[in-house]
N, C-alpha and C positions, 0 to 999 in steps of 0.2 A: 691832368690831375696829379698832384704830388702823391708819392707813396711814403709810408712810414713803416718802421720796424720796431718791434717791442725791444726795449732795453733789456739786457740780461740781468735779471733780478732773481735771487734765490728766495724761495718762499717755503713756509712750513705748511704741511697738509696732512690730513688723516682721512681714511676712507670710512664711510658710514656702513657698519655691519651691525645688524640687529642682535647683538649679544650684550649682556649686562656688563661684561668687562670692557667692551669697546665703547659703550655709552658712557661709562665712567671715564675712560681715556679721553673721549671727546669733551666731556664736561671739564676735565682738568685742562685740556688744551685750550678751550675757549675761556677758561677762567671764570665760569659762571655755571649755575645750574641750567641744564637743558632738559627738554622733555621730548619724548617720542609720542606722537599722536597715533594711538592704536584705534581710533574711531574710524579710520579709513584703512583700506586694504589695497596694496601693502602699506605698512606704516610709514610715516614721514617724520623727519626731524625738523622742528621749527627753529630758524636762525634769524636773529635780529640783526639786520645789516644797516648800512648807511642809507640804503634806498627803501628800507621798510622790512617787514617780515617776509622771509623767503622760506621755501621748504626744500629739504634734501631728501631724495629717495634712497632706499637701500642701494648701496653701490656707488653713490655719488661721493665726491671728495669735498671735505670742508677745508677751505684755504684761508690761511691768515695772510691778509694783505700787507702792503708795505707800510701802512699807517696803523696796523694792529687791528684792523677790521676783519670780520669773518664773512665768508660767503660760500655758497655751494657751487660745485662745478660737476657737470656730467662726465663720466669716465672716459668717453671717447674724445671729448674736447681736452680733458686733462692730459691724456696720452699724446695728443697732437701738439700741446702747448708746452708741456714740462717734461724734463727728464731728471732722474734721480742723480744727485751729486754725492760725492764722498764726504 
């Protein structure tokens, strides 16, 4: 079976923290109004992706993909996949 490696690509991301300041930053980052669903506990952020609506939990990262799309990523997967660049 052939093996593949991810190409090194720099991405932009922001972590979902349930504060008004961070929610404003996420909205600015995504370029659209976003909403936090407080009808569930803990609250979730609804993200409209190429695959449909996904939810991000507090602590998840919101990643801007290579084509400008947005999607959530769990913090442990994010830490294993990405490292901060200068």
